[in-house]
VEXLOFI-40880 format. One record per atom (N, C-alpha, C): residue in three letters; x, y, z. Coordinates in steps of 0.001 Angstrom, whole numbers, plus 524288, in hexadecimal, padded with zeros to 5 digits. Atoms other than C-alpha are relative to their C-alpha. Last residue first. Example, Ala and Ser with C-alpha at 12.3 -4.5 7.8 and 13.67 -1.06 7.14 Angstrom:
2
SER7FCCC7FB5A7FFC4SER835667FBDC81BE4SER7FCFE80442802DAALA8037A7FB5A80000ALA8300C7EE6C81E78ALA80384804B080000
***
This chain:
360
LYS7FD6E7FF4380516LYS662D960BEEE4281LYS8055A8027180093ASP7FAA7801D97FF17ASP65EDB6073EE500EASP80355800D67FB29LEU7FCAB7FB687FF28LEU6528B60F79E4EF4LEU8058A7FE7A80176GLY7FCCF7FF258049BGLY64A6F604A5E48DAGLY803B3804978006FLEU801F67FB7A802EBLEU63FEF605C3E5352LEU8034E801367FB29VAL8054A80133801D2VAL642A15F80EE5868VAL7FDE7804677FC8BPHE7FFA680428803E5PHE6513B5FB12E5947PHE7FAA07FEDB7FDA4ASP7FDDD7FDB0804C7ASP64F4660809E602EASP800517FBFD7FB9EARG803D67FC5080228ARG6464F6017AE6A2FARG801EC802587FADDVAL8040C8033A8027AVAL64FA75F625E6C5FVAL7FBFF803817FD59ARG7FD9080231804B2ARG65A8C5FFEAE6EF1ARG7FC227FC8E7FD03PRO7FF9E7FBE1803F9PRO651D56079CE7837PRO8028D7FE1A7FAF6MET804EB7FF09802BCMET64E7D5FA95E7ED8MET80026804A37FC33VAL801178036E80475VAL65C495F64BE8223VAL7FB4B801CE7FCD1ILE7FB9B8001D803ACILE661666010EE8AF1ILE7FE887FD1E7FAFCPRO7FEDD7FAA4801C4PRO65512604CCE927FPRO8048A8004F7FC27PHE803917FE0A803FDPHE651795F640E926APHE80126805987FE45ILE7FD2F7FF1F804EEILE65D9E5F164E998FILE7FC86802847FBD5PHE7FBAC7FC547FF3EPHE658255F322EA767PHE802FA8010D7FAE9SER801A07FA9B8011DSER64B4B5ECD8EA344SER80473803EC80084LEU7FC257FDA28038ALEU6519C5DF7FEA28DLEU7FEED805C07FEEEASN7FB417FEDA7FD0BASN64ACA5D96AEAE4BASN80431802AE7FCBAGLY801297FC1D7FBECGLY63D465DA10EA80BGLY804BE8019380324ILE800587FAD38025BILE642695D339E9BECILE7FEFE8044780411GLN7FD357FC4A7FCB4GLN646B35C762EA3D9GLN7FF76805AE7FE2CASN80158800CE7FA7AASN63CE25BD84E9E8DASN8025B8043080383ARG805767FE847FF2BARG63DEA5C2FFE90C1ARG7FE717FF71805BAPHE8009A7FA5B800D6PHE64CBF5C2ABE90DCPHE7FA68801B78011FMET7FDE47FD747FB59MET64CEC5B50AE96C7MET7FF66805ED7FF9AARG803DB800A77FBCFARG643FC5B026E8C08ARG801CB802A680505SER8048C7FCC480147SER64CE15B5DDE81B2SER7FBE67FFAA80448MET7FEA77FA8D7FF0AMET658FF5B027E8835MET7FB638039A7FEECARG7FFCD7FF337FA52ARG6530C5A284E890FARG8011E805B080142SER7FB39801B07FD78SER64F9B5A322E7AB0SER7FFBF80114805E1ASP80112804767FC9AASP641965A3FDE7600ASP804E37FE12802D1GLY7FCAC80494800A1GLY6425C5B17EE700DGLY7FEE27FBC3803F9ALA802E5804C380132ALA636AD5BAB0E7035ALA8034D7FB127FF81MET805AB7FFCB7FF3FMET63A205C818E7556MET7FD7E7FAA17FF9FGLY801157FE507FAADGLY648B45C675E773EGLY7FA377FFE080130MET7FEC5804617FC8AMET649805BE68E6AD7MET7FF2680173805BBTHR8040C804048008ETHR6426B5C8F8E6336THR800EF7FB7A803BDILE804B27FDFE7FD5DILE64B645D3AAE6855ILE7FBB27FBE17FFE8ASN7FEEE7FFED7FA62ASN657685CBB4E649EASN7FB3D801E180313ASN8000C805677FE19ASN651BE5C8A5E5730ASN800EA7FFDB805E6ILE8057E8018A7FFBAILE64EB65D6FAE54F8ILE7FF897FA6C80203ARG8023D7FD667FB63ARG65CC35DA3DE5862ARG7FA437FE88800A4ASN7FDDB8027C7FB54ASN661D25D023E4EBCASN7FDB18025D804F9VAL802B8804F77FF6AVAL6589D5D54BE4436VAL802027FCFF804C5THR8056A7FF107FE83THR65DBE5E310E4643THR7FD127FAE6800E7LYS800187FE1C7FA9DLYS66C225DF58E462DLYS7FA60800A2801E9ASN7FE678045D7FCA2ASN66A7E5D751E39D3ASN7FFC98018C805BFLEU80442803CC7FFD7LEU662C15E247E335DLEU8015B7FB6080383TYR804337FDD27FCC8TYR66CF25EC7CE3704TYR7FB7A7FC2180077PRO7FE73800037FA78PRO6782F5E437E31F9PRO7FBB48020B80395ILE7FFDC805367FD9FILE6709B5E16CE2552ILE801C48001B805B8ARG804D1801B47FD6DARG66D1D5EF8FE2204ARG8006D7FAD9802F6ILE8025F7FC3D7FC6AILE6792E5F735E1E4CILE7FBE17FD6680376ARG7FBFD7FE5A7FC44ARG6813C5EC4FE1841ARG7FDBC803AA8041FSER7FF148043B7FC40SER675245E66FE11F0SER803ED8019D8042CTYR804B0801217FCEDTYR671435F35EE0BABTYR800E67FBBE8041BASP7FF1B7FEC47FA77ASP67EBF5F7FAE075DASP7FB917FE1C80387SER7FC4A803D87FDEBSER67DEF5F12BDFA15SER80130800F0805C3LEU802D9804747FDEBLEU671DB5F96ADF784LEU803A07FBDF80257LYS7FCC28022E7FBD6LYS67A4A60584DF624LYS7FD7D7FB228026AASN7FCBC8041380261ASN6751260AC1DE94BASN803DE7FDB0803EAGLU7FA907FE347FFCCGLU67027616D3DF0A3GLU803CA7FC317FD6BALA7FFAA7FAE880297ALA661F561470DECD4ALA8059E802017FFB8ILE800F8800C880594ILE663306060BDF03EILE800B5805217FD11LEU7FB3D8024C80224LEU6696B609A7DFD3ELEU7FF667FECD7FA2FLYS7FC0B7FBE880082LYS65E29612C9E004DLYS8050E7FDE07FD98SER801A97FC8A80448SER6542F60831DFD71SER803F7804537FF20SER7FE90802498050BSER65BE95FE94E05CBSER7FE53803667FB69ILE7FA5480021800C7ILE65B7560730E11F0ILE801627FE037FA8CTYR7FDF77FAA380006TYR64D0260AABE1168TYR805D78000F7FEB9ALA801A37FD7F804E0ALA648A15FCFAE0DA2ALA802578057A7FF8BASP7FD478028A80457ASP650635F6A4E1883ASP7FEDD802D87FAE0GLU7FA997FE007FFE7GLU64B14600A2E223FGLU803307FDB17FB84ILE800657FAB78022FILE63D465FCF5E1DFBILE8055A802A280009GLY800D6800758059EGLY640A05EEB2E204CGLY7FF9F8054B7FD58LEU7FAFD8014F80271LEU646535F1ABE2DA8LEU7FF7F7FFAA7FA1AASN7FCC27FB527FFDCASN639A75F86CE3180ASN805587FF147FD88MET801C37FC8B80426MET631645ECF6E2D38MET80370804DE7FFAFGLY8002E8026D80523GLY639685E3BBE35B3GLY7FE878039E7FB90ARG7FC587FDBB803BCARG63D4C5EC37E4160ARG7FF2D7FE3D7FA57ALA802F37FCBB803B2ALA6327B5EA88E4B59ALA803728026A7FBCDGLY7FC607FBF7801C6GLY63C075E56FE55A8GLY7FDA28038A7FBE8VAL7FE097FD527FB5FVAL634ED5D8A9E57ECVAL80431803E67FE39PRO8028D7FAE17FF8BPRO62EBB5D594E4AD0PRO801A980303804D7SER804D0800277FCF7SER638DF5CAC7E4902SER7FD92805738003DHIS7FF30800787FA5BHIS642E65CBB8E3E35HIS7FAC180013802BFLEU804B0801767FD16LEU644795CAF9E2F84LEU801587FFC5805C6HIS7FF858011B7FA62HIS64E725D149E2680HIS7FAAF7FEB180251ALA7FAA97FF3D7FE25ALA6516D5D3BFE1819ALA800B97FE7B805AFALA7FC9E802EF80393ALA645235CEE2E1146ALA805A68002A801CEASP7FFBC805677FE38ASP63DF35D3B9E1D52ASP8032B7FC8B7FC57GLY80445802027FCD3GLY6413B5E1B4E199BGLY800C97FA5E801A0ILE801B27FC817FBCFILE64ADE5E462E0E9DILE7FB9C7FD5E80316LEU803B1802427FC46LEU652F45DC58E0510LEU7FEB3803FC80439VAL7FFDC7FDDE7FAB0VAL659585E2B8DF93BVAL7FBDE7FD578035BILE804BB801BE7FD56ILE65CD25DD07DEBECILE800878015C805C2ASN8037A7FB827FF46ASN667085E4B3DE45EASN7FAA67FE6E80217ASP7FF967FCB080495ASP671E35DA75DE5F7ASP7FC93804D5800E7TYR7FDCC803D68038BTYR66CAE5D2A2DF14FTYR80026802BF7FABETHR8000C7FF198059BTHR669DE5DBDFDFC6FTHR802697FB637FD25LEU804E47FD7C80184LEU666095DAB2E0AA4LEU7FFB9801507FA34LYS7FF007FAFA80287LYS670355D135E0FB2LYS7FAE0802017FDCCLYS7FA4F7FF7E7FFC1LYS6701D5C5A6E18FCLYS801D5805047FD5EALA7FD5B801A7804C8ALA6617A5C7BFE1A8DALA805DD800F180078VAL7FDFF7FB8B80302VAL65D245C943E28A9VAL802BD7FDD47FB32LYS7FC9C800F68047FLYS654BB5BFB8E306ALYS801AA805287FD7CHIS7FBFD7FBF37FF7AHIS64DA45BEBCE3D69HIS8040F7FEF17FBC3ASN7FB07800AD802B2ASN6411E5B759E3AADASN8039C8048380170ILE7FC4A7FBB98009CILE635AD5B68AE440BILE804D17FE3A7FCF8ARG7FAE78015B7FDDDARG62A375AD48E42C8ARG803ED8043D7FE8BPHE7FB6C7FF5D80354PHE61C335B17FE40DAPHE804DD7FE20802D6LYS7FB818026F7FD83LYS60E6F5AFD1E45BDLYS804948006B7FC4ASER7FC2E8028B8035ASER602FB5B87AE4248SER804127FD5580360GLU7FC6A803347FCF8GLU5F6DC5BEE0E479AGLU8038D7FD0E7FC47TRP7FC428031E80309TRP5EEE25CA14E4250TRP803257FCBE803C9HIS800197FE1380563HIS5E3575D251E469BHIS803BE7FCF27FC7CVAL7FAD6800D780255VAL5E0B25CAE9E5351VAL7FFAC8018E7FA3FLYS7FF6D8028F80519LYS5D4765D0D1E594ELYS805BA7FF6E7FE75GLY804437FF96803BFGLY5D4125D415E67B8GLY8014A7FD157FB09THR7FECC8010680577THR5DC545D1C3E73BDTHR7FB1B800687FC9DTHR804B38022480276THR5DAB35D817E8107THR801117FF637FA34ALA8017A7FE6B80549ALA5E7865D9FEE883DALA7FAEC7FD587FE4BSER804397FC237FFB9SER5E8625D88FE970FSER7FDFE801987FA9DLYS804DF8029B7FE88LYS5F01C5CBF1E95D5LYS7FB63803BE8001FPRO801AC7FEDF7FAA3PRO5FAE25D30DE8E91PRO7FA9D7FDC48012FILE801437FA757FF8FILE5FE525CBEEE81E1ILE7FE198011480587TYR7FC0F7FD147FD13TYR604CC5BEB7E83BETYR7FEEF805E18002DASP80084801457FA70ASP5F9655B5D9E7FFBASP803B1803498035BLEU804177FCAA7FDCELEU5F9215BCE6E72E8LEU7FF037FECD805C2ILE7FDD67FB227FDEDILE606355B674E7019ILE7FBE18039680258SER804C67FD997FDEBSER600765A8F3E6EADSER801428054780277LEU804C480275801E1LEU60E345A38DE6CEBLEU7FB4980269802A8MET80266803AE7FC5EMET619045AD34E7008MET7FAFD7FDC67FDB2ASN7FE6C8056280123ASN6219F5B369E65A1ASN7FD797FBF080386GLY7FC22802527FC8BGLY61BE35C0FCE64F1GLY800BA7FA437FED7ALA7FC8C803C480292ALA612BF5CA5EE5E1CALA803F17FDE7803E5ILE7FDA3803557FC0BILE606F05D271E621FILE803697FC097FD27ARG7FCC48042E80223ARG602EA5DDB9E5942ARG802947FD2780497TRP7FA9A800A97FE54TRP5F80A5E5AAE5F7CTRP8029A7FB997FCF7ILE7FDAA804A480262ILE5EB195EAD2E5A42ILE805CE7FFD28014AASN7FF04803D77FBD4ASN5E3FA5F43FE635BASN802587FAEF7FDE5GLU804C0800C37FCF4GLU5E4DF60038E5A7FGLU801217FC158045DLYS8037D7FB8080040LYS5F14E5FE47E52D4LYS7FB027FEA4802E7LEU7FFED7FE5880571LEU5FCE05F507E5261LEU7FCD5804FB7FF40ARG8051F7FE808021AARG5FF625F3A8E60E3ARG800A6801E47FA61ILE7FFF87FAB98023EILE60C0B5EC88E63BEILE7FA95801277FDD2MET805487FE14800D8MET60DD15E095E6C74MET80059805A57FE24ILE800447FA558007CILE61A6A5D8CBE6C73ILE7FA718017F7FEA6MET803EE7FE02803A4MET61C205CB07E7171MET8005C805E77FFD3GLY801977FA8C7FFAAGLY626725C31AE7877GLY7FC03801687FBE3GLY7FF687FCCA804B4GLY62B2C5B58BE7BAEGLY7FE2D80590800CCGLU8002980314804D1GLU629D75A9FAE84F6GLU8008A803347FAFEPRO7FBD8803F48002CPRO62E5D5B0E9E9150PRO800367FD1E7FAC4PHE8017D804687FCB2PHE625955BC7EE8E0DPHE804657FBFB7FFC6LEU7FC71804757FFD3LEU628645C9DBE8843LEU7FE1D7FBF5803FBARG8010A803147FB4EARG61E565D408E8445ARG803477FB0C7FFCCILE7FD6F8051B8006AILE622265DEB9E7AB3ILE7FF457FD308052DHIS7FF65802F27FB24HIS6188C5EA11E7A29HIS802577FAA97FED8GLY7FFAC8059B800D2GLY617D95F4DAE700BGLY8012B7FD3D8051FGLU7FAE1802457FEF8GLU6133160283E736FGLU7FFD67FA2D7FEC6ASP7FC447FD7780384ASP607EA60AB3E6E6DASP8059A7FE538010BPRO800B9801CE80560PRO5FD8E601BAE743FPRO803D58025E7FC19ASN7FFB27FB7280369ASN602AE60392E8230ASN7FF977FE3B7FA4AVAL7FA937FE62800CFVAL5FE095F787E8989VAL7FFF5804B07FC53ASP7FEBD7FBD47FC4DASP5F0F05F34BE8F54ASP805D8801367FFB7LEU7FB84800CC7FC8CLEU5ED035EB96E8366LEU800D5804A480397ASP800D57FBCC7FC3BASP5E0815E9D0E7B64ASP803FC7FF1480451LEU7FEFA800987FA6FLEU5E5055E18AE7009LEU7FE6D804E6802F9GLU802547FBC57FCF1GLU5E10D5DF6AE61E8GLU800C47FED6805CBILE804A6801377FCEDILE5EA6D5D607E5B67ILE7FE0C804D0802E2ASP802147FAB17FFD1ASP5F51C5D5DEE5135ASP7FA917FF6D8025DTYR805947FEB580014TYR5FB9A5C90EE54ADTYR7FF56805EA7FF81LEU801277FA77800D8LEU608F95C319E5244LEU7FA18800B07FFCCGLU8057A7FECC800EFGLU60E925B624E56CEGLU7FF48805E47FF85TRP8020D7FB6A7FD55TRP61CC05B207E5586TRP7FA41800B17FE99GLU804347FD2A80293GLU621735A46AE51CDGLU7FE25804828036EGLU804427FE687FC99GLU62E8C59F3DE565AGLU7FC108035D7FD16ASN80457803AB80081ASN636A1598D4E4BD2ASN7FB41801B08031ATYR801918026A7FB16TYR63F9E5A496E4AB3TYR7FB4D7FC6D7FF1CARG8059F7FF9E7FF02ARG645735A739E3D65ARG7FEC57FD4280513TYR802B6804997FE01TYR653BC5A9B9E3AF7TYR7FA4880142800E6GLY802D57FF6E7FB1AGLY65D8F5B2DDE34CCGLY7FD357FAF880165ARG7FDA3802467FB5AARG664125B55EE27D7ARG7FCA6800E6804DBTYR8033E7FD757FC04TYR65CDB5B763E1B16TYR801847FD9980537GLU801408030F7FB53GLU667435B406E110BGLU7FCDA80345803D9ILE7FE0E7FD807FB3DILE666CA5BB85E0432ILE7FE227FCED804C3GLY7FCD4803A57FCFBGLY664225B1EBDF91BGLY8025180261804E6THR7FA9F7FE0B7FFC5THR65F9A5BCDDDF022THR803A07FC26802B4GLN7FD85800BB80510GLN6538B5B4D7DECE4GLN805998020A7FFF0LYS7FECF80585800EELYS6501E5B373DFB4ALYS802AC7FF387FABFARG7FB638018A7FD03ARG651295C201DFDAFARG801957FA637FED0VAL7FB8E7FD1180216VAL647C05C562DF2B7VAL804F97FE51802CCLYS7FE2F802C9804A4LYS63E955BA82DF6C3LYS804A9802C37FD8ESER7FEA87FD39804D4SER63DA45C0C7E0431SER802037FC827FB97GLY7FF2B80443803AFGLY6384A5B789E0E94GLY801A5801E67FAA8GLY7FC49803BA7FDDBGLY63A135C1ECE1906GLY801287FB6C7FC6CGLY800EB802D57FB26GLY6335D5CC5BE1111GLY804037FBEA80169ASP80413804008003CASP632F65D0DFE02F8ASP7FFF27FC4F804ADALA802E77FE767FB4DALA63A695DDA5E03A4ALA7FB917FC1F800D8GLY802B1804527FD76GLY644BA5D92EDF9F7GLY7FDA3801C58051CILE800677FF657FA56ILE648305E553DF219ILE7FCD57FB7B80229ILE80477802CC7FDD0ILE64CB05E264DE43EILE80032800AC805EBHIS7FFF8801E87FA98HIS655A15EC45DDDC5HIS7FB047FCF88011EASP7FABE7FF3B7FDE6ASP6595E5F044DCFE1ASP8007E7FDB08057DPHE7FF8F7FD497FAFEPHE64D095EAA2DC9D0PHE805B680066801ADASN7FA9A7FE5A7FF40ASN64D7E5E6F6DBB84ASN800B080347804F2ASN7FFCC7FA567FF55ASN63EC65E6C8DBA20ASN8058B8020C800B4GLU7FAC87FE6B801B2GLU63E1C5D91FDB491GLU80074805ED80027LEU800087FA4D800ADLEU6326F5D4A5DBC6FLEU8058A801C07FEC0LEU7FAF77FD507FFFDLEU6310D5C5ECDBABCLEU7FF49805D37FEF6GLY7FBC68023B8030BGLY623F85C017DBE64GLY804EC8034080068LYS7FEB07FCB78047DLYS619045C8CADC323LYS804397FDAF7FC83ASP8049F7FEA580310ASP611DB5C050DCD0AASP80143802C57FAE2LYS8037680487800B0LYS61D2A5B90CDD358LYS7FB78801387FC60MET804587FFC07FC53MET626B85C42BDD13EMET7FC2F7FBA07FEBDTHR80471803358018ETHR633F25C266DCAABTHR7FBF28002A80458ILE802788032D7FBF0ILE63DDD5CD2FDCC31ILE7FB877FCE87FDABSER8057B800D78013FSER647B05D3B2DC331SER7FDC77FC918044FTYR803258045B7FE18TYR654605D945DC825TYR7FAAF7FFE87FD55LYS805907FF057FF23LYS65EAD5E1C1DC1AALYS7FD327FB0B801B8SER800A07FD437FB00SER66D9D5E231DC254SER7FA45800E58016CGLU7FC387FBB77FF83GLU6709A5D7C7DB7FEGLU7FF18802B780542SER7FD5F7FFDB80506SER664425CF8DDB7DDSER8036A804DA7FFE8LYS7FC8E7FB9C8011ELYS65F315CBECDC545LYS802877FF4D7FAA8ASN7FBD48017380398ASN6537E5C389DC86BASN80343804D27FEF1PHE7FD897FBE680321PHE64A155C4AEDD3BBPHE804167FD927FC6CLYS7FA4E800138005BLYS640A15BAE6DD971LYS801E8804C87FD05VAL7FE278055B800A0VAL632815B810DDD43VAL805F77FFD37FFF3PHE7FAC38008080237PHE62CA25C4B6DE26CPHE801A17FA4B7FFD4GLU7FC31802F77FCF9GLU61E0C5C41ADE4FEGLU805257FF727FD0FSER7FB8D800C480382SER615325CEB7DDFACSER804677FD6E80311ASN800D98051D80279ASN607BC5CEE8DE5EEASN804537FEC77FC13TYR80163804517FC8FTYR60A3C5DD55DE8C3TYR7FEE97FB097FCCCGLU801FC8043080350GLU611355E6CADDFADGLU7FF337FB2B80371ILE7FE3D8052A7FE5BILE612965F282DE8A7ILE7FD807FBE77FC78GLU80430803947FEACGLU610775FF33DE13CGLU802457FAB580180ILE7FDC88054480006ILE61A8960A0CDE17BILE7FBAF7FC55801C5ASN8013C802B7804EAASN614666170DDDDBFASN802FB7FADE7FF61ARG7FB6D7FF2880355ARG61AFA61E55DE907ARG7FF727FD0F7FAC6SER7FFFC7FA5A80126SER60DEE61F6DDF012SER80493801767FC85ARG803A17FEF880454ARG60D6D610A4DEEC0ARG7FFB6805C17FE99VAL7FDD280250804C9VAL6199A60F15DF716VAL7FC85801447FB55GLU7FBB57FCA6801B8GLU614506188AE014EGLU8026C7FDF97FAF1GLU802537FB19801E3GLU607666113EE0256GLU80436803AF7FDE9LEU802388012380526LEU60EE860475E0361LEU7FD89804E77FDA5LEU7FBAC8004B803BALEU61703609F6E0E93LEU7FDFE7FF117FA74ILE7FE0F7FAA080098ILE60AA660DE2E15F0ILE8047C800257FC0FGLU803FE7FCFA802D6GLU6046E60096E138DGLU801C68059E7FF16GLU7FFB48014680590GLU611005F9A2E176FGLU7FC0E803237FCD8SER7FB287FDB4801FFSER61177600A6E2486SER8006D7FF137FA1FGLU801007FA6A8008EGLU6032C5FD26E26A2GLU804D8802E97FE22LYS803C87FF318043ALYS605915EEC5E23E7LYS7FF22805D07FF10GLN7FD387FFEF804F7GLN611B15EF32E2C93GLN7FC58800EE7FB66PRO7FF8F8051D80281PRO609645F2A5E3850PRO8027A8006A7FA99GLN802FF7FFDE804D8GLN60C886001BE3DE8GLN800937FAB17FD50ILE802B1804F8800B2ILE611EA6026FE4B6DILE7FC508007D7FB57LEU805177FF4980275LEU61B8F60DAAE4AD1LEU7FD937FAA27FF04MET800B6803F280411MET6267460B65E548AMET7FA91800E27FDC8PHE80413803E37FF13PHE6295E617DBE5C09PHE8008C7FBC27FBD5PRO7FEAB803157FB52PRO632B062357E5D05PRO7FBB97FC1F80189TYR8045C803B17FFA6TYR6313F62836E4EEETYR800EC7FC588049DGLN804B67FCD0800B1GLN639B363472E4E7DGLN7FB1A7FC9880027SER802428006180531SER6442D62BBEE543CSER7FB53803A17FFA7ASN7FE767FB59802E8ASN64D2762B5FE6003ASN7FE347FF7E7FA58VAL7FC03800AA80406VAL645F062146E680AVAL8010E805237FD2CLYS7FAF67FDCC7FE66LYS63EF6624ADE74C4LYS804377FF8A7FBCFTHR800207FA488009CTHR63123622E4E6F8FTHR805348029080154PHE7FE1F7FE6E80520PHE633BD6145CE6D9APHE80056805E97FF62ASP802B27FB4D801DFASP6329861144E7C1EASP8025D801D47FAD8ASN7FC327FDE4803AAASN636986035AE7F86ASN7FD5D804757FD02LYS8026B7FD3380463LYS62E2860087E8B7ALYS804538024F7FCA1TYR7FD387FB7780234TYR6338B5F63EE94BATYR7FCE28024B7FB7BILE7FA727FFDF7FEC7ILE62F4E5EB11E9D9EILE80295805117FE26HIS7FD2B7FC4480341HIS620645EAD1E9E5DHIS805AD80069801D6LYS7FCEA7FC407FD09LYS61B435DE7FEA4D7LYS8032C803807FC5AASP802FE7FB2F7FF23ASP610455D7B1E9D79ASP8031D80436802D5ALA8058C801297FF78ALA618E05CD0FE976DALA7FD1880527800CBLYS7FF8A805827FEB0LYS6267A5D2A5E98F2LYS7FA947FE3C80197CYS8029E8022B7FB6CCYS624335DF7DE9204CYS801837FA4A800BELEU7FE228054C7FF17LEU62BAB5E835E88AFLEU7FD9C7FE008050FASN7FF7D801AE7FA99ASN6247F5F43FE83F8ASN801B37FA4F8004AVAL80104805947FF59VAL6268F5FA1FE7684VAL801117FE96805ADALA7FCAA802FE7FC70ALA62549608BCE7453ALA7FEBF7FA347FF7BSER7FC307FCC97FD3ESER61F34613C3E6C64SER803C67FCF68036FMET7FF218031A7FB48MET6179560C7DE61FCMET804A48025A802E0LYS7FAEE7FF9D7FD73LYS612B961670E5818LYS800287FCA1804EFARG8009C7FE997FA7BARG6073B61256E4FB6ARG8054D7FFD4802AEGLY7FE68803937FBDEGLY606C0611B2E40ECGLY7FF1F8022280571ASN802CF804FB8000AASN5FF0A618C6E3650ASN8012D7FC9C804C1ALA805A27FEF27FFE2ALA602AA6271EE3772ALA7FCDD7FAF780080LEU801577FDC87FAE8LEU6108E62379E3B21LEU7FA24801038007BPHE7FF818040A7FC00PHE6120861A83E2F62PHE7FE1D8020F8054CLYS8046B8038F800E3LYS60CD7624FBE264CLYS800177FB8C803EEASN804BB7FD537FE24ASN6163462EF3E2C29ASN7FB2C7FC977FF41THR8001B800087FA42THR6216362544E2A6CTHR7FB118029980214ILE802A1804BB7FE27ILE61E306232EE1C15ILE7FF827FFF3805E7GLY8054D7FEC87FE66GLY62126630EAE176EGLY7FD067FB6080236PHE8038E801B18041FPHE62D2362C2DE0FFAPHE7FA478011C8014EPRO7FF7D7FCB2804B0PRO636F6633D7E1830PRO7FC287FEA77FBA4GLN801C67FA947FF61GLN6318262D73E24AEGLN8008E803497FB05MET804947FEE98032DMET632D061F49E206CMET7FE4D805BB8000AILE7FEF48012E8057BILE640B461D4BE254DILE7FB7C801C47FC88GLU7FC217FC3A801EAGLU63E0762428E3239GLU8010B7FF397FA2DLEU802C77FB068007DLEU6319761C3AE3462LEU803AD8044B7FE06THR803308003F804BETHR6395E60FDEE318DTHR7FD0C805157FF25ARG7FC677FFEE8046BARG64387613A7E3BCBARG7FD027FFD37FAD9PRO7FE577FAAB80149PRO638CE61724E457FPRO803AF800517FB5AASN7FC917FD827FC30ASN632F96095EE44F6ASN801CA805707FE47VAL7FCD67FCAF8036CVAL626E760475E3DEDVAL8037D8033580395GLY7FD657FB467FE3BGLY621AA5F94EE4635GLY802FF802C37FBABLEU803567FC037FD98LEU6175B5EF62E4274LEU802AE8053A800B2ALA7FD0F7FB5E7FE61ALA61CE35E49EE39DFALA7FC4580437801F2LYS7FCB7801857FB96LYS6150C5D7FEE39CALYS8030F804AC80203SER7FAF87FD6D7FF3ESER60A105DD93E31A6SER802E37FDBC804A2TYR7FDDD801027FAD3TYR5FDFC5D751E2BDFTYR8059A801E780065ASP8035C7FDBC7FBF2ASP5F58B5DC3CE20A6ASP802597FF868056DSER8024C803C07FC5FSER600685D9B0E16DBSER7FCCA802C28042DILE7FD9D7FFBB7FAD8ILE602775E421E0C7AILE7FD387FC36803AALYS800FC7FB127FD4DLYS5FD285DF9CDFF6CLYS8031A7FFF980512ASP803B57FCE480308ASP5FD985D4A9DF559ASP7FECA8054680277LYS8052B7FFD97FD97LYS609FD5CE18DFA49LYS7FC61803957FCD4LYS80310804A98013FLYS6154D5CB02DF116LYS7FA988000780283ASP8010D802F47FB3CASP61ACF5D8C8DF167ASP7FC667FB787FEB0PHE80379804878006APHE621495E091DE690PHE7FF217FD9580561ILE8006B8030B7FB2EILE627885EE16DE610ILE7FBC97FBD37FF7EARG804878035B800CCARG62CF05F5D1DDA9BARG7FFB97FC53804ADPRO7FFB6805B37FF82PRO63618600C0DDE44PRO7FADA7FD517FEA4ASN8057F8017380082ASN635C860E98DD8D4ASN7FF9B7FA1180044TYR8011A804EE8029CTYR642B261469DDD25TYR7FA1E7FF067FFC6GLY800367FF6F805A4GLY645F96229DDE022GLY7FEDD7FB107FCF2LEU7FAAC7FF7880216LEU64AA862203DEE2ELEU80027800107FA08GLU7FE0E7FAE47FE3FGLU63CF76248BDF37AGLU805728010B7FDCDHIS802AA7FC0A8032BHIS6385661907DEB58HIS801E78057880163LEU7FDB47FFFF80539LEU642A961065DF19ELEU7FD84804247FC87PHE7FAB57FDCF7FFB8PHE63E8261433DFF5BPHE80285800487FA9AILE8004F7FA667FECDILE6301B61203DFC7FILE805678027D7FFECALA802307FD6780490ALA6321F604D3DF5CEALA7FFC9805EF800D0MET7FBE67FFCA80401MET63B1560075E00D0MET7FE0F802D37FB29SER7FC747FBC07FE7ESER6309E60400E0ACCSER80449800A67FBEFLEU802C17FB17800F7LEU626D45FB77E0388LEU80377804AE80157GLY8005B7FF1780597GLY630785F031E030FGLY7FD55805167FEACSER7FABF7FF0E8021BSER634005F120E1174SER7FFC08014F7FA30PRO7FDFA7FAE67FE61PRO625F95F2E0E1638PRO8055D801407FDAFGLY800E47FF1F7FA75GLY621185E75FE0E11GLY802318054F80180ALA802607FAE87FECFALA620665E817DFF52ALA7FE3980052805A6GLY8023B7FFC97FABBGLY629BA5DD3ADFB4BGLY7FE108056B80153ILE80333804B17FF36ILE632CB5DBF6DEF95ILE7FE2980009805A5ILE8007C801797FA7EILE637C15E995DEC13ILE7FC5E7FB4F80051VAL804BC802E87FEC1VAL63C5D5EC1EDDE26VAL8003C7FE54805B8ILE7FFEA802F87FB27ILE646215F6BBDDAA0ILE7FAC27FD42800C3GLU804FA802C27FFC0GLU649A95FCE7DCD99GLU8002E7FC4A804A6LYS7FFE7805A87FF5CLYS654CB6067DDCF7FLYS7FA7B7FDD780030PRO8010A801E97FAB3PRO652EE6143ADCA58PRO800287FA0C80021ARG80586801127FEFCARG6595061716DBD1CARG7FF417FE1A80595SER801658057C8007CSER666DB61D04DBCFBSER7FA4A7FF348015DMET80258802017FB23MET6687562BA8DBACFMET7FE437FA5B7FF36
***
């Protein structure tokens, strides 16, 4: 019997933590490093979709997610204050007919608990510098630890959009970055809308999405300046718990492997938060690539995954441009949205399945 493969994971976000769990279940004992000192207190990702819940169910994680998160049953589309369409998630063909609202920090905490229960400890404050290859094995250099000559069989790059692992491989990160700045707030609101549904509000100059996190705290995000001026006039605002600004990237790596180095999560793809697919795609990456490693079929990973990622990021870009684009066509779409309701019964179920990860 051959010895188990030695695997190192660079990055302990949702993708890296999930990879550690999946690999351990398959008989491996991966080592995992992260340059930060702990899980971040702030979360851009919010939605755990049905596909992720299906993947996590055999590991006992789904029940923990469900006990912690909140079920969002629909998303409403509005032109300013006028309601246009309700996209009902309860009608999908899934045992989890909803989007689970759970800040990424809380998802990571549950995943971290599971990783540690498997006697895998995250080595925080450990920044990856470079890898070296000798014959068929890898060693890595860490900023704080120096050279680690562990003769790793695989390196998993789960180290985010600026991935050092990806950069050293020379794999091209194809796509573009929008110059437009988006605003994000986690703010206390008293609103006269359904708190268990999401709300997209479109205006001539752009769009915003409103999702309740928990209690009376809502996530507000969009591309318009002073976005809080666009919330319903009847709303009462309270404490701002977090605010941020960011720019959107839509990028996909040209390939996902370099020899026995694997890219997952943001190291492999980036896109706007519209569509709620980012964290979920990363967990899917980890699930698929871990199985291919175990089956000695890693060379199939890019062939299987890249076409789907390109298609997904393109669709997210189209949705984002409809909601927030500055082109003449995007503005026309938002201005005329009320006159397009006749196509919604055909289009919106497809959008719903896509957002929920059920387009598999």
